[in-house]
C-alpha positions in Angstrom: 30.3 26.3 87.5 31.7 29.1 89.7 34.4 28.3 92.2 32.2 29.4 95.1 29.5 26.9 94.1 32.1 24.2 94.0 33.3 25.1 97.4 29.8 24.9 98.8 29.2 21.5 97.3 32.5 20.1 98.6 31.7 21.5 102.0 28.2 20.1 102.4 29.3 16.5 101.5 31.2 16.0 104.8 28.3 17.6 106.7 26.0 14.9 105.3 28.5 12.3 106.4 28.7 13.7 109.9 24.9 13.4 110.1 24.4 9.8 109.2 27.4 7.7 110.1 27.9 5.8 113.3 31.1 5.6 115.4 34.4 5.9 113.6 37.4 4.6 115.5 39.9 6.1 113.0 42.8 7.5 114.9 44.1 11.0 114.5 47.0 9.8 116.7 47.6 7.0 114.2 47.9 9.7 111.5 50.3 11.5 113.8 52.4 8.4 114.2 52.7 8.2 110.4 53.7 11.8 110.2 50.5 12.9 108.6 49.5 15.5 111.2 51.7 17.5 113.4 51.1 17.2 117.2 50.5 20.9 117.7 47.5 20.8 115.4 45.7 18.0 117.4 43.1 19.3 119.8 42.5 16.9 122.7 38.8 16.1 123.2 36.8 16.2 126.4 39.7 17.1 128.7 38.9 16.2 132.3 35.7 14.3 131.6 35.1 10.9 133.1 35.7 7.9 130.8 33.1 5.4 130.0 33.8 1.9 128.6 31.7 -0.3 126.4 31.9 -3.5 128.5 30.8 -1.7 131.6 27.8 -0.1 129.7 26.8 -3.6 128.4 26.8 -5.0 131.9 24.8 -2.1 133.1 22.4 -2.5 130.2 21.8 -6.2 131.0 21.1 -5.4 134.6 18.9 -2.3 134.4 17.3 -2.0 131.0 13.5 -2.2 131.5 12.8 -4.0 128.2 15.3 -6.8 129.1 13.9 -7.1 132.6 10.4 -7.3 131.2 11.4 -10.1 128.8 13.0 -12.0 131.6 9.9 -11.7 133.8 7.7 -13.0 130.9 10.0 -16.0 130.7 9.9 -16.6 134.5 6.1 -16.2 134.4 5.8 -18.8 131.7 8.1 -21.2 133.6 5.7 -21.0 136.5 2.8 -22.1 134.3 4.3 -25.6 133.6 3.6 -27.2 137.0 0.1 -25.6 137.1 -1.2 -27.2 133.8 0.3 -30.6 134.7 -1.6 -30.8 137.9 -5.1 -32.3 138.3 -8.0 -29.9 138.6 -8.8 -29.0 142.2 -11.1 -31.6 143.9 -14.6 -30.7 145.1 -15.9 -31.1 148.6 -19.7 -31.6 148.7 -22.2 -31.2 151.5 -25.9 -31.5 151.4 -29.1 -33.0 152.9 -31.5 -35.4 151.3 -35.0 -36.7 152.1 -36.6 -39.4 150.1 -40.4 -40.2 150.7 -40.5 -43.9 151.2 -42.6 -46.3 153.3 -40.0 -45.5 155.8 -38.8 -42.0 154.9 -35.0 -41.7 154.3 -33.4 -38.4 155.3 -30.1 -37.2 156.4 -26.8 -35.5 155.6 -24.7 -36.0 152.5 -21.0 -35.3 152.3 -18.2 -36.3 150.0 -15.5 -35.4 147.5 -15.4 -35.2 143.7 -12.5 -35.2 141.3 -12.2 -34.4 137.6 -9.8 -36.7 135.8 -8.7 -35.8 132.3 -8.1 -38.7 129.9 -4.6 -40.1 130.4 -1.9 -38.2 128.5 -3.8 -34.8 128.3 -2.1 -33.3 131.3 1.4 -34.3 130.2 0.8 -32.8 126.8 -0.4 -29.6 128.4 2.8 -29.5 130.4 4.9 -30.1 127.3 3.1 -27.2 125.5 3.7 -24.9 128.5 7.3 -26.0 128.7 7.8 -25.1 125.0 6.2 -21.7 125.6 8.6 -21.1 128.4 11.6 -22.1 126.3 10.4 -19.9 123.5 10.1 -16.9 125.8 13.6 -17.7 127.1 15.0 -17.4 123.5 13.0 -14.2 123.0 14.6 -12.8 126.1 18.0 -13.7 124.7 17.1 -12.1 121.4 15.9 -8.9 123.1 19.2 -8.8 125.1 21.4 -9.2 122.0 19.4 -6.7 120.0 19.7 -4.0 122.7 23.4 -4.7 123.1 23.8 -4.2 119.4 21.8 -0.9 119.7 24.0 0.2 122.6 27.2 -0.6 120.7 26.0 1.4 117.7 25.0 4.4 119.8 28.3 4.2 121.7 30.3 4.1 118.5 28.3 7.1 117.3 29.2 9.0 120.4 32.8 8.1 120.0 32.6 9.2 116.4 31.2 12.6 117.4 34.0 13.1 119.9 36.6 12.3 117.3 34.8 14.5 114.7 35.0 17.4 117.1 38.7 16.9 117.3 39.1 16.9 113.5 36.9 20.0 113.1 38.8 21.8 115.8 42.0 20.9 114.0 40.7 22.2 110.7 39.5 25.4 112.5 43.1 25.9 113.6 44.3 25.4 110.0 41.7 27.8 108.6 42.8 30.4 111.2 46.3 30.0 110.0 45.1 30.3 106.4 43.3 33.5 107.3 46.4 34.9 109.0 48.5 34.1 105.9 45.9 35.6 103.6 45.8 38.8 105.6 49.6 39.0 105.6 49.8 38.5 101.9 46.9 40.9 101.3 48.6 43.6 103.4 51.6 43.6 101.0 49.5 43.3 97.9 50.3 39.7 97.1 46.7 38.3 97.5 43.1 39.5 97.0 40.9 40.5 99.9 38.5 37.8 98.7 41.0 35.2 100.1 40.5 36.7 103.6 36.8 36.7 103.3 36.7 33.1 102.1 38.8 32.0 105.1 36.5 33.8 107.4 33.4 32.2 105.8 34.9 28.7 106.2 35.8 29.4 109.9 32.1 30.4 110.4 31.0 27.2 108.8 33.3 25.3 111.1 31.8 27.0 114.2 28.4 26.1 112.9 29.4 22.4 112.5 30.8 22.4 116.0 27.5 23.6 117.3 25.7 20.7 115.5 28.2 18.2 116.8 27.7 19.4 120.4 24.0 18.9 119.9 24.6 15.4 118.6 26.8 14.6 121.5 24.2 15.6 124.0 21.5 13.6 122.1 23.7 10.5 122.1 24.4 10.9 125.8 20.6 10.9 126.4 20.2 7.9 124.1 22.8 5.8 126.1 21.3 7.0 129.4 17.9 5.8 128.2 19.2 2.4 127.3 20.8 1.9 130.7 17.8 3.3 132.5 19.5 6.5 133.7 17.9 10.0 133.7 18.4 11.2 130.1 19.9 14.5 131.3 22.4 12.7 133.6 26.1 13.1 132.9 27.8 10.3 130.9 31.4 11.2 130.0 33.8 10.4 127.1 33.9 7.0 125.5 36.9 4.8 126.1 39.2 4.3 123.2 38.1 1.4 121.0 39.8 -1.1 118.8 38.7 -1.9 115.3 38.5 -5.6 114.5 39.0 -7.6 111.3 36.6 -10.5 110.6 38.4 -13.7 109.7 35.5 -16.2 109.9 34.1 -17.5 106.6 30.6 -16.8 105.6 29.6 -20.5 105.8 30.6 -20.7 109.4 28.7 -17.5 110.2 25.6 -18.9 108.6 26.0 -22.2 110.6 26.3 -20.2 113.8 23.1 -18.4 113.0 21.4 -21.7 112.3 22.6 -23.2 115.6 22.7 -20.3 118.1 20.4 -17.4 116.9 17.8 -16.9 119.6 15.3 -15.6 117.1 15.5 -18.8 115.1 15.5 -21.0 118.2 12.4 -19.2 119.4 10.5 -20.1 116.2 11.8 -23.7 116.5 10.3 -23.9 119.9 7.0 -22.6 118.4 7.1 -25.6 116.0 7.6 -28.0 118.9 4.7 -26.4 120.8 2.4 -26.6 117.8 3.2 -30.3 117.3 2.2 -31.1 120.8 -0.9 -28.9 120.4 -1.9 -31.1 117.5 -1.5 -34.2 119.7 -3.5 -32.6 122.5 -6.3 -31.6 120.0 -6.5 -35.1 118.7 -6.7 -36.4 122.2 -9.7 -34.2 122.9 -11.7 -36.9 121.1 -11.3 -39.0 124.2 -13.6 -38.5 127.2 -12.7 -37.0 130.5 -13.9 -38.5 133.7 -15.5 -37.3 136.9 -15.4 -39.4 140.1 -17.5 -38.6 143.1 -17.7 -40.4 146.4 -20.4 -39.5 148.9 -21.2 -40.6 152.4 -24.8 -40.8 153.5 -26.4 -40.6 156.9 -29.9 -41.9 157.7 -31.1 -40.0 160.8 -34.2 -42.2 161.3 -32.3 -45.5 161.5 -29.0 -44.1 162.6 -27.3 -45.9 159.7 -24.5 -44.7 157.4 -24.1 -45.5 153.7 -22.1 -44.4 150.8 -22.5 -43.7 147.1 -19.8 -43.8 144.3 -20.4 -42.3 140.9 -18.3 -42.1 137.8 -19.2 -39.5 135.2 -17.9 -39.5 131.6 -17.7 -36.3 129.5 -18.9 -37.4 126.0 -17.4 -35.5 123.0 -20.8 -35.5 121.4 -20.3 -32.3 119.3 -17.0 -33.4 117.8 -17.9 -32.2 114.3 -18.0 -28.6 115.4 -15.7 -28.7 118.4 -12.9 -31.4 118.6 -12.6 -31.7 114.8 -12.3 -28.0 114.4 -9.8 -27.9 117.2 -7.6 -30.4 115.4 -7.9 -28.3 112.2 -6.9 -25.2 114.2 -3.9 -26.9 115.7 -2.7 -28.2 112.4 -3.0 -24.8 110.7 -1.0 -23.3 113.6 1.7 -25.9 113.1 2.0 -25.1 109.4 2.1 -21.4 110.2 4.9 -22.0 112.7 6.9 -23.9 110.1 6.5 -21.1 107.6 7.5 -18.6 110.3 10.6 -20.7 110.9 11.5 -20.7 107.2 10.9 -16.9 106.9 13.0 -16.2 110.0 15.8 -18.4 108.8 15.9 -16.7 105.4 15.9 -13.3 107.0 18.8 -14.3 109.3 20.9 -15.8 106.5 20.3 -12.6 104.5 21.5 -10.5 107.5 24.5 -12.7 107.9 25.5 -12.3 104.2 24.8 -8.6 104.2 26.8 -8.0 107.3 29.7 -10.2 106.0 30.0 -8.4 102.7 29.7 -5.0 104.3 32.5 -5.9 106.7 34.7 -7.1 103.8 34.0 -3.9 101.7 34.8 -1.7 104.7 38.1 -3.5 105.4 39.2 -3.0 101.8 38.3 0.7 101.7 39.8 1.3 105.1 43.1 0.0 103.9 43.0 2.1 100.7 42.0 5.3 102.5 44.4 4.9 105.4 47.5 3.8 103.4 47.0 5.6 100.1 44.4 8.3 99.8 44.8 10.1 103.1 48.7 10.2 103.0 48.4 11.6 99.4 45.8 14.2 100.4 48.0 15.2 103.3 51.0 15.7 101.1 48.8 17.7 98.7 47.7 20.0 101.5 51.2 20.5 102.8 52.4 21.4 99.2 49.4 23.7 98.8 50.3 25.5 102.1 53.9 25.9 101.1 52.9 27.1 97.6 50.4 29.6 98.8 52.9 31.1 101.3 55.1 32.0 98.3 52.4 32.9 95.9 52.6 29.9 93.6 49.1 28.5 94.5 45.9 30.4 94.8 43.7 30.3 97.9 41.0 28.2 96.2 43.5 25.4 95.6 44.6 25.6 99.2 41.1 25.4 100.5 40.2 22.6 98.2 43.2 20.7 99.4 42.0 21.0 103.0 38.4 19.9 102.1 39.7 16.9 100.1 41.7 15.7 103.1 38.8 16.3 105.4 36.4 14.3 103.1 38.9 11.5 103.0 39.1 11.4 106.7 35.4 11.4 107.0 35.1 8.6 104.5 37.5 6.6 106.5 35.4 7.2 109.6 32.3 6.2 107.7 33.8 2.9 106.5 35.2 2.0 109.9 31.7 2.8 111.3 30.1 0.5 108.8 32.6 -2.3 109.7 31.9 -2.1 113.4 28.2 -1.8 112.8 28.3 -4.9 110.6 30.2 -6.8 113.3 27.7 -5.8 116.0 24.8 -6.9 113.9 26.5 -10.2 113.1 26.9 -10.8 116.9 23.2 -10.1 117.4 22.0 -12.6 114.7 24.6 -15.3 115.4 23.8 -15.5 119.1 26.7 -13.8 120.9 30.2 -12.2 120.7 32.4 -13.2 117.8 35.6 -12.6 119.9 37.1 -16.1 119.1 37.0 -15.1 115.4 38.1 -11.6 115.7 41.6 -10.3 116.0 43.0 -6.9 117.1 43.7 -4.7 114.2 44.6 -1.2 115.4 43.8 0.7 118.7 41.9 3.9 118.3 43.5 7.1 119.6 
């Protein structure tokens, strides 16, 4: 394979990584502290821009996001249903006139009141069902909030990653410009080929192309965050605050237990089971009759006498084979479906917990390897290649490959730290809230 083809392949790998990973909190400053990068090569990002912090964005999201507000309104609406279904039906006022042809005709006004009375226990069961519906919607509201907080975190991390990526690419552009200057100087005295100058210029153009892509990604992520917090998509946002990577110290068993006890998605399906059980009890009670009580006052205009009439009506479940019996069948089928939904939801949550846990563990191991071994070695290799090329002991292709190797290692570190933070955010969403008591500070980002 020709060297130019190798260079193209090596170059496009980090481009793909730039396109798919989410926030990387790896610190260029941390590298500087270890002597891996000289201060003059670090390009500060977003000078003069306002800073945005993640906790402030989360508070704004919870207060302004339309999806969260709609879920809360559905919960409040369901809560208002409970007292309605527990109350007796509205009474009826009745007015009329009657005339009965008798030996002495009877005629006069009729007036009274009527009331439907469900069989004892039906109203309380309807109230229990409505209460479970309200509790289910409360948990769905909590699940929506946690899901959108996780989405916001991932988007915020992605934005932070893009800002840091711009710094790295700007730093590499500075190095490539130094390579070009060195190549021109060596070419002018006949110690290097003109092709070295052309290669340096091509790589600088690629860097400029990548910066344009990163600028577009930054604007798109600004719009995505603004949409989540219900701001105009084109509104200004600023630069993310520096973040801290975290290390997960809680065991898998405890994470799974948290999901069982606190996951809003699982609690919502549990409320559905409770509701369905009470629906079965209500359906079985439909075999019992409801009552209708009517009290009427009567006026005999001819004799100027007053009388009264009391009637009790009974609603007979005559068509129980096709109505009440089928209603019980429907309720029991719904109960079994709710139980199966609970099992499926629990299995999915436990999978998400296990998947997030192993991703976080893998990322922590690779972060340590990249940060403490691979990147320092790649940095030393680049420094040696720079010194060797300056005195003609190393060709330009080796120098360029050394830079790209270091860059790929830095991007891989970004990718693994992104995977770690993303796994933690997802674990928080499925276990019902922040994992702060089981996290510890690892390293501040630059």
